[in-house]
N, C-alpha and C positions, 0 to 999 in steps of 0.2 A: 981684188975688186973686179967685178965683171965689166968688160968694156963693151958697152952698148951705145947705140947712136944717141945723139942729143935729142932727136925726135922721139925716140923710145923713152928716154928719161923724162921728157916733158909729158908725154902721154901717161906714164906711170905716176909721176908726181901729181898729176891732175886726177888720179883715182882710177886710171885704166888698169885692166887686168894683165898680169904677165903672160906672155905667149911663148917664151923660151926659158930654158934653164938659167941663162944669164940674166934675163929680166926678173925671174923669181929671186935669184941671188941678190940683185940690185934692190928689189922691193924689201926683202928681209933686212938687208944692210941699212936701208934708209930708216926703217922702223927702229932698228937698234940705235942708229945715230941720233934720231929724234929723241928717243928715250934718254940717252946719255946727255944730250944737250939740255933737256929740261931739268936734269939733276943739278946743273949749274957748275959742276966741277968734275974732274976725273978723280975717282977714288977707287981703290981696289974693291971695296964693298959693292959699288955699282957695276963694275966690270964683272965681278963674280956673280952678281944677280943675273946679268945678261947671259953669261956662259951657262948658268944653271937653267935658266928658262929655255935657252936653245937646246940644251941636252935633254931636258924633260920633254920638250916638244918632239924631238927626234925619237926618243924612246916611246912616246905615246903613239906616234905614227907607226913605228915598228910593231908595237903590241897590237894596236887596233886595226891596222890596215894591211901591213906587209905579212905578218904571220898568218892570218886567215887566207890571204891570197896564196901564199906558198903552200899551205896545207891543202887548198883546193887543187893546185897544180900537182902536188905530190900524189893525191888520190887519182887524178886524171892520167898522169904519166908514169907513175911508179917511182920508187926511191932510187937514188943513185948510189947509196951506200951498200956495199956488199958484205960488210962485216956484221955477222949476227951478234946480237947483244942480249945478255941476260944478267940482270942486276948490275949493270954497268961493267960487266966483265966480257971480254971477247972469248967466244967459244970456238975451240978448234975442232 
């Protein structure tokens, strides 16, 4: 759990935007906690739903934001890999 100040927790709990990674983690954790609380009981099904939603959100961020960013940086700076590839086989 991110250890952020009580003042930051209050600000975030009142709808403030996260300013740090810890605050972002806190905000996500609170959303998950609220979701599980409204379910009324802890069950594997609900925990699995949360884990699936978090994983899918992570993968969507990677696919939609990180990959295009990395592709842009690759075009700007060049590839770091030196092994030439052809049909997934290393060519000597």
